[in-house]
C-alpha positions as CSV (number, residue, x, y, z in Angstrom):
1,X,92.3,34.8,75.8
2,X,92.7,37.0,72.8
3,X,95.3,34.9,71.0
4,X,94.0,31.5,72.3
5,X,97.1,31.2,74.6
6,X,95.1,28.9,76.8
7,X,94.6,26.4,74.0
8,X,98.2,26.7,73.0
9,X,99.4,26.1,76.5
10,X,97.2,23.0,76.7
11,X,98.7,21.8,73.5
12,X,102.2,22.3,74.9
13,X,101.2,20.5,78.1
14,X,99.9,17.5,76.1
15,X,103.1,17.4,73.9
16,X,105.3,17.4,76.9
17,X,103.3,14.6,78.5
18,X,103.7,12.6,75.3
19,X,107.5,12.7,75.6
20,X,107.4,10.7,78.8
21,X,105.8,7.8,77.0
22,X,107.9,7.9,73.8
23,X,111.4,7.0,73.0
24,X,112.7,9.9,75.2
25,X,112.2,7.8,78.4
26,X,114.8,5.0,78.9
27,X,113.2,3.3,81.9
28,X,109.8,2.5,83.2
29,X,110.0,5.2,85.8
30,X,110.5,7.9,83.1
31,X,114.3,8.4,83.4
32,X,115.4,10.5,80.5
33,X,118.8,11.5,79.1
34,X,117.9,15.0,80.4
35,X,118.2,13.7,83.9
36,X,121.7,12.5,83.3
37,X,122.7,15.8,81.7
38,X,121.4,17.7,84.7
39,X,123.4,15.5,87.1
40,X,126.5,16.2,85.0
41,X,125.7,20.0,85.0
42,X,125.6,20.2,81.2
43,X,121.8,20.3,80.7
44,X,121.6,24.1,80.2
45,X,123.8,24.2,77.2
46,X,122.1,21.2,75.7
47,X,118.6,22.7,76.2
48,X,119.7,26.1,74.8
49,X,121.3,24.5,71.7
50,X,118.3,22.3,71.0
51,X,115.8,25.2,71.4
52,X,117.9,27.2,68.9
53,X,118.1,24.2,66.6
54,X,114.4,23.8,66.4
55,X,113.7,27.5,66.0
56,X,116.2,27.7,63.2
57,X,114.6,24.6,61.5
58,X,111.1,26.2,61.7
59,X,109.7,26.8,58.3
60,X,112.2,24.5,56.5
61,X,110.5,21.1,56.8
62,X,107.0,20.8,55.4
63,X,104.5,19.6,58.0
64,X,107.0,19.9,60.9
65,X,106.6,23.6,61.8
66,X,104.2,23.2,64.7
67,X,106.2,20.2,66.1
68,X,109.5,22.2,65.8
69,X,107.9,25.0,67.8
70,X,106.6,22.6,70.5
71,X,110.1,21.1,70.8
72,X,111.7,24.5,71.1
73,X,109.3,25.5,73.8
74,X,109.8,22.2,75.6
75,X,113.6,22.8,75.7
76,X,113.0,26.4,77.0
77,X,110.8,25.0,79.7
78,X,113.5,22.5,80.6
79,X,116.0,25.3,80.8
80,X,113.6,27.2,83.1
81,X,113.4,24.1,85.3
82,X,117.1,23.9,85.5
83,X,117.3,27.6,86.5
84,X,114.7,26.9,89.3
85,X,116.7,23.8,90.5
86,X,119.9,26.0,90.7
87,X,118.0,28.6,92.8
88,X,116.7,25.9,95.1
89,X,120.3,24.6,95.7
90,X,121.4,28.1,96.8
91,X,118.6,28.4,99.4
């Protein structure tokens, strides 16, 4: 790929996998706060706000730029997942 998107997508995938083993999971089976927010129907606002937060922070913390972008992308992916779940409920 011209802009090495395949490598970037692999990096995103690896970052997201790492969140399931870090402090984001609250139980052994991988339950996350995101799961609770989705059950309450407030996950979209949370994801959108966090994506904006990390994009706004980009370039302002030395050494954190790439991680901020990965976090923003992860929240956008979670937002897409929530959209898909809503569509599935309608069908």
